[in-house]
C-alpha positions in Angstrom: 192.4 224.7 -45.5 189.4 222.2 -43.8 188.6 225.0 -41.2 189.2 221.9 -37.7 192.9 223.0 -38.4 192.8 226.8 -38.6 193.1 227.9 -35.0 192.1 231.0 -34.7 189.3 231.5 -38.0 186.4 232.9 -39.1 185.6 236.0 -41.9 181.7 237.6 -41.1 178.5 236.7 -42.1 177.4 234.7 -45.3 178.4 237.0 -48.3 177.3 237.1 -51.2 179.4 237.9 -54.4 177.2 238.1 -57.5 177.9 239.2 -61.1 175.8 239.3 -63.8 172.0 239.4 -63.4 171.0 239.5 -60.0 168.2 236.9 -59.5 170.0 233.3 -57.8 169.1 230.8 -60.0 168.2 233.2 -63.5 170.0 231.9 -66.3 172.4 233.8 -68.3 171.2 236.5 -70.9 171.9 234.7 -73.4 170.9 231.4 -71.8 174.4 229.9 -71.4 173.3 228.7 -68.0 175.1 229.6 -64.5 176.8 229.4 -61.8 175.9 228.6 -58.3 179.0 228.0 -56.2 178.6 227.6 -52.3 181.8 228.1 -50.5 183.3 227.0 -47.2 187.2 228.6 -47.4 185.6 232.2 -45.4 189.1 233.1 -46.2 189.3 233.6 -49.7 185.2 235.6 -50.8 187.3 238.2 -51.8 189.3 236.4 -54.4 186.2 233.7 -55.2 185.0 237.3 -55.7 187.2 238.2 -58.1 187.4 235.3 -60.5 183.6 235.3 -60.3 183.3 239.1 -61.3 186.5 238.0 -64.4 184.7 235.3 -65.5 181.7 237.0 -66.2 182.9 240.1 -68.3 184.9 237.3 -70.7 182.1 235.1 -70.9 179.2 236.2 -70.4 178.0 233.4 -68.0 176.8 234.3 -64.6 178.6 233.4 -61.5 177.2 234.1 -57.5 179.6 232.5 -54.9 177.5 232.1 -52.3 179.8 231.3 -48.4 179.1 230.1 -45.6 179.3 231.6 -42.6 182.3 229.1 -40.3 181.2 226.3 -38.4 177.8 226.6 -40.5 178.9 224.8 -44.2 177.0 221.7 -43.7 174.3 222.9 -42.5 174.0 226.1 -45.2 174.3 223.4 -48.0 172.1 221.2 -46.4 169.4 223.9 -46.2 170.7 225.5 -49.9 170.1 222.2 -51.7 166.6 221.7 -50.6 165.8 224.5 -52.8 165.2 224.7 -56.5 167.7 227.0 -57.2 170.4 225.4 -55.4 174.0 225.3 -56.0 175.3 225.1 -59.4 178.9 222.7 -57.5 180.1 223.6 -53.2 182.7 222.7 -51.2 182.9 218.8 -50.4 185.9 218.1 -47.2 185.8 214.4 -45.4 184.3 210.9 -46.3 181.5 212.0 -44.0 180.6 214.8 -46.4 181.0 213.2 -49.4 178.5 210.1 -48.4 175.9 212.6 -46.7 175.8 214.3 -50.1 176.8 211.1 -52.7 173.4 212.0 -53.5 174.2 215.2 -54.9 177.2 214.0 -57.2 177.6 214.6 -60.8 180.7 212.8 -61.9 183.7 214.1 -63.7 185.9 211.2 -65.3 185.2 211.4 -68.0 185.1 215.0 -67.7 188.4 217.3 -69.4 188.9 219.0 -66.5 189.2 215.7 -64.5 192.0 214.5 -66.8 193.1 217.7 -65.9 193.7 216.9 -62.1 197.5 215.8 -61.7 197.7 212.0 -60.4 198.5 212.6 -56.4 194.8 214.8 -56.9 193.0 211.9 -58.6 194.7 209.6 -56.0 192.7 212.0 -53.5 189.8 212.4 -55.4 186.9 211.1 -53.7 185.6 207.4 -55.8 183.4 204.2 -55.8 183.0 201.6 -58.0 186.3 203.8 -60.4 183.5 207.3 -61.3 184.9 210.0 -59.2 183.1 212.3 -58.1 185.1 215.8 -56.4 188.2 217.0 -57.6 191.4 218.8 -54.8 192.0 222.3 -55.7 194.5 222.4 -52.7 197.1 220.2 -51.4 199.0 220.8 -48.4 202.1 218.5 -46.4 202.3 218.4 -42.7 205.7 216.9 -41.0 207.5 218.7 -38.5 208.8 222.0 -39.4 212.0 223.9 -37.9 214.2 226.8 -37.4 217.7 226.2 -40.0 219.4 229.4 -37.8 218.6 227.5 -33.8 219.7 224.9 -35.8 222.8 226.5 -37.2 223.3 227.7 -33.4 222.9 224.5 -32.0 225.1 222.6 -34.4 228.1 225.7 -33.9 228.5 224.1 -30.2 230.4 221.6 -28.8 227.9 219.8 -27.3 226.0 219.6 -30.6 225.4 216.2 -31.7 225.0 216.6 -35.5 227.5 218.0 -37.9 224.1 219.8 -39.4 220.7 219.7 -39.9 220.9 217.8 -43.0 221.7 214.7 -40.3 218.3 213.9 -39.3 217.1 211.4 -41.5 215.7 209.1 -38.6 214.3 209.2 -35.6 216.4 208.2 -33.0 218.2 210.9 -34.3 215.9 213.8 -34.3 215.1 212.0 -30.7 218.8 212.6 -30.1 218.5 216.3 -31.1 215.4 217.3 -28.9 217.0 215.8 -26.2 219.5 217.8 -26.7 219.2 221.2 -27.2 216.2 220.8 -24.7 219.2 219.8 -22.0 221.0 223.0 -23.6 217.7 224.7 -24.2 219.5 228.3 -22.1 222.6 228.0 -23.2 221.0 228.7 -27.1 218.2 231.6 -25.5 214.8 228.6 -26.0 211.9 228.3 -23.9 212.3 224.1 -25.2 212.9 222.3 -28.3 209.3 221.9 -29.7 206.7 223.8 -29.6 204.2 222.5 -27.0 201.8 219.8 -27.9 198.7 222.1 -27.4 194.9 219.7 -26.7 192.9 223.0 -26.4 190.2 222.4 -29.1 191.6 224.5 -31.3 195.0 222.8 -31.2 194.8 218.8 -30.9 193.9 218.7 -34.4 197.6 218.1 -34.8 197.3 215.0 -33.2 194.4 213.7 -33.9 193.4 214.2 -37.0 197.0 214.3 -38.1 200.5 212.8 -37.6 197.7 209.8 -35.7 197.3 209.2 -40.2 201.2 208.7 -39.8 200.7 204.7 -37.8 197.5 204.1 -40.0 199.8 204.7 -43.3 201.5 202.4 -42.2 200.0 199.4 -40.3 197.5 199.6 -44.1 200.5 199.2 -46.3 201.8 196.3 -44.1 198.1 195.2 -44.7 198.2 196.3 -49.0 195.6 198.1 -48.3 193.4 201.7 -48.0 190.7 201.0 -46.4 190.5 198.7 -43.6 187.2 199.0 -40.7 189.1 197.3 -38.6 192.5 198.4 -37.1 195.0 196.8 -34.8 197.3 200.8 -33.7 200.3 198.5 -34.8 202.7 201.5 -34.5 200.4 203.4 -31.5 203.5 202.8 -29.5 205.9 204.8 -32.5 203.1 207.9 -32.3 203.5 207.4 -28.0 207.0 207.8 -28.2 206.8 211.0 -30.6 203.9 212.6 -28.3 205.7 211.7 -25.4 208.6 213.3 -26.7 206.7 216.2 -27.1 205.8 216.1 -23.5 209.6 216.1 -22.0 210.6 218.6 -24.3 207.9 221.8 -24.3 208.2 224.8 -22.9 204.4 224.2 -20.7 204.7 221.6 -18.6 202.5 218.7 -19.5 199.3 219.0 -17.3 198.5 223.3 -18.6 198.6 221.4 -21.5 194.6 221.2 -22.3 194.5 224.8 -22.1 197.4 225.8 -24.9 196.0 227.0 -28.2 197.3 226.6 -31.7 198.2 230.4 -31.5 199.4 229.9 -28.6 202.1 227.5 -29.9 202.0 228.8 -33.7 203.5 232.0 -31.1 205.6 229.7 -29.7 207.9 228.9 -32.8 207.3 232.0 -34.6 209.0 234.0 -31.4 212.0 231.9 -32.0 211.9 230.3 -28.6 211.6 226.9 -29.5 213.5 224.9 -32.7 210.7 222.0 -33.8 206.8 222.6 -34.5 205.0 220.2 -35.8 202.6 221.3 -38.3 201.5 221.6 -41.8 202.4 224.4 -44.8 199.0 226.5 -42.7 200.7 227.2 -40.4 203.1 230.0 -42.3 200.1 232.4 -42.1 200.2 232.7 -38.2 205.1 232.1 -38.3 205.8 235.5 -40.8 206.7 238.8 -39.9 207.8 237.6 -36.8 211.1 236.3 -35.5 211.6 233.7 -38.0 213.2 234.2 -41.2 211.6 232.2 -44.7 214.5 231.3 -45.4 215.0 229.9 -42.1 212.1 227.4 -42.0 213.0 224.5 -42.6 210.1 221.2 -42.7 210.8 217.3 -41.6 208.7 214.4 -42.4 207.2 212.8 -39.2 209.7 210.7 -37.7 209.0 208.3 -35.7 210.9 205.7 -35.7 208.4 203.3 -38.1 210.3 200.6 -40.6 210.4 202.7 -44.1 209.8 205.9 -42.9 213.0 207.4 -44.4 211.8 207.2 -48.3 209.1 208.7 -47.1 208.7 213.2 -47.1 205.9 214.8 -45.6 202.5 214.1 -44.9 199.8 215.5 -47.7 196.1 215.6 -47.4 194.3 217.3 -49.7 190.8 218.2 -48.4 189.2 220.7 -50.3 187.3 219.8 -53.0 185.1 220.8 -56.2 181.6 218.4 -56.6 178.7 220.0 -59.0 175.5 219.0 -58.6 174.2 216.3 -60.7 170.9 217.6 -60.2 171.7 221.2 -61.7 169.8 221.8 -65.6 172.4 220.5 -67.9 173.2 224.6 -69.0 173.8 225.1 -65.3 176.5 221.9 -65.6 178.1 222.5 -68.0 178.3 225.6 -67.4 180.3 225.0 -64.5 182.0 222.8 -65.3 183.8 224.9 -68.3 183.6 227.9 -64.9 186.1 225.0 -63.1 187.9 224.2 -65.9 188.6 228.1 -66.7 190.2 228.8 -63.4 192.4 226.4 -63.7 193.9 226.8 -67.3 193.4 231.0 -67.4 196.6 232.6 -67.1 195.3 235.0 -64.5 192.7 233.0 -62.3 195.9 230.8 -61.7 197.9 233.4 -60.1 194.9 234.6 -57.9 194.7 230.7 -56.7 197.8 230.4 -56.1 199.3 233.3 -54.8 196.4 235.3 -53.6 195.1 232.2 -52.6 197.6 231.0 -50.9 196.4 227.2 -52.3 199.1 225.1 -54.0 196.5 223.6 -56.7 197.4 219.8 -57.7 196.3 220.6 -62.2 199.1 219.9 -64.6 198.6 223.4 -65.8 200.1 224.7 -62.5 204.0 225.2 -62.9 206.6 226.1 -61.0 205.5 230.3 -61.4 202.0 229.2 -60.0 202.9 228.0 -57.0 202.2 229.4 -53.4 204.9 232.0 -51.8 204.6 229.8 -48.8 208.2 228.8 -47.6 206.5 225.9 -45.7 205.0 224.8 -49.0 208.4 225.1 -51.0 210.2 223.3 -47.9 208.0 220.5 -48.8 208.3 220.2 -51.5 212.0 220.0 -51.7 212.0 216.9 -50.3 210.1 215.3 -53.0 212.0 216.9 -55.6 215.1 215.0 -53.4 213.2 211.0 -54.0 210.8 211.3 -51.2 207.4 209.3 -51.3 204.8 212.0 -50.2 202.9 209.9 -47.4 199.0 209.9 -48.2 196.9 210.7 -45.7 194.0 208.2 -46.1 190.1 209.4 -44.3 189.7 209.2 -40.7 185.6 208.4 -39.6 185.0 211.1 -38.1 185.1 214.0 -35.8 183.6 212.3 -33.2 186.8 210.0 -33.2 189.4 212.6 -32.8 187.4 214.4 -30.5 187.0 211.1 -28.0 191.5 210.7 -28.2 191.7 214.1 -27.7 189.9 213.7 -24.2 192.5 210.2 -23.3 195.9 212.1 -24.3 194.9 215.3 -22.3 194.5 212.6 -19.1 197.4 210.9 -20.6 199.0 214.4 -20.9 197.9 215.4 -17.0 198.7 211.7 -14.9 194.9 211.3 -14.8 195.1 208.5 -17.6 197.1 205.6 -18.7 197.8 205.9 -22.4 195.8 202.7 -23.0 192.9 204.8 -23.6 194.8 206.5 -26.0 195.2 203.3 -27.9 191.2 202.5 -27.0 190.2 205.9 -28.4 192.1 205.3 -31.3 191.5 201.1 -32.4 187.9 200.3 -31.2 186.5 203.7 -31.6 187.8 203.4 -35.5 185.5 200.4 -35.7 183.0 202.6 -33.5 182.9 205.4 -36.2 183.7 203.5 -38.7 179.6 201.3 -37.9 178.1 204.1 -36.9 179.0 205.4 -39.7 178.2 202.5 -42.3 174.6 202.8 -40.6 174.5 206.4 -40.7 176.1 207.2 -44.6 174.9 204.3 -46.3 178.3 203.2 -47.3 182.2 203.1 -46.3 185.0 203.6 -48.3 186.4 201.5 -50.9 189.2 199.2 -50.2 192.4 199.7 -52.8 195.9 198.0 -53.3 198.5 199.8 -51.4 200.4 201.6 -53.7 203.9 202.2 -52.0 204.2 205.6 -54.2 201.5 206.9 -52.0 
């Protein structure tokens, strides 16, 4: 998972997992090459160390895993890549990282492990001129999480505007349900219809990194492209409608939202105080073992009232990827590719990635039994099984773009700013930050024809 998405996160200082010979950069005894993985996901250190030990025991190839402390991965990677014993593989998350480290990335399109990616996985692999350079290893989805038990109770009331949650198939219906629940929250024993739209730094990502991508997707659809350095914000009024609905239907006064943290907002839903929670499958770790049973968790798409949105299910995000260092010794590169292929083909390794790491891995080798025990992941996939199309999360410029939108949303929510400032941060900020990226990174995402299937 991407660090900015997790409200609480952080594990201790640099963790080292060494197997085989202890010296970093030293070939295995049988000269098969070695693997040095610089990892950014501090929450799965133990699992990666276990995989490294298993692989070394099975093959004799040394696998070293080093994990950077939370918030230091980029600086650590820059430092490590400058060393003679540089990582042979590392994580890439976001276009800015991809562009920054492009000179270190091994082309992967012709590798056996790339062929094992699902079509969605291949679509999210960062590519230049048809050559792919990353291997997405974690598929996640976000939408509007809901509590089935609360909605069943609501539907039993005389004032209910739907007979069941299955009737919520568009924004107008969703809005009517939210407003009806908010009006009758006391009778339902709730504090609000929908979780507070927290705008603290730990929670604002829900609106500036995820919800912001919904209108972007449909603007790209209209322009038959997968990237534009300048946008119009065609569907920002739809975004505003949903944001306003959340402002008006949450337990928190709008003026206090800038201090509402991710944990605060998750707790509102986890304790059964609200019916809806716009967020992603990763929220399950903060919901489970509280007041909402696993079987009561469901997920709707982000409905905003955009024409054609009823064809789509939850939005997919595949930010976490593996990359191979093209500057590594040929033996080490092959050893690294072999290790990655083993992780996604070995039965026990797949179970560790899926069950212990809680990852939905987008490789064709992962079947129904190789999926995380996460009811939100299952709820999202159920939408696709029913025929909905996955809504693709196209890349956004950088953190600065998101921070500027957050600041404008805070001012708007507390009544000290106008919506026009949000639109300015979204539209004009988009052009400004991509121009900055092009100047500093020397490249922009390549535009392709829009694929209506996501």
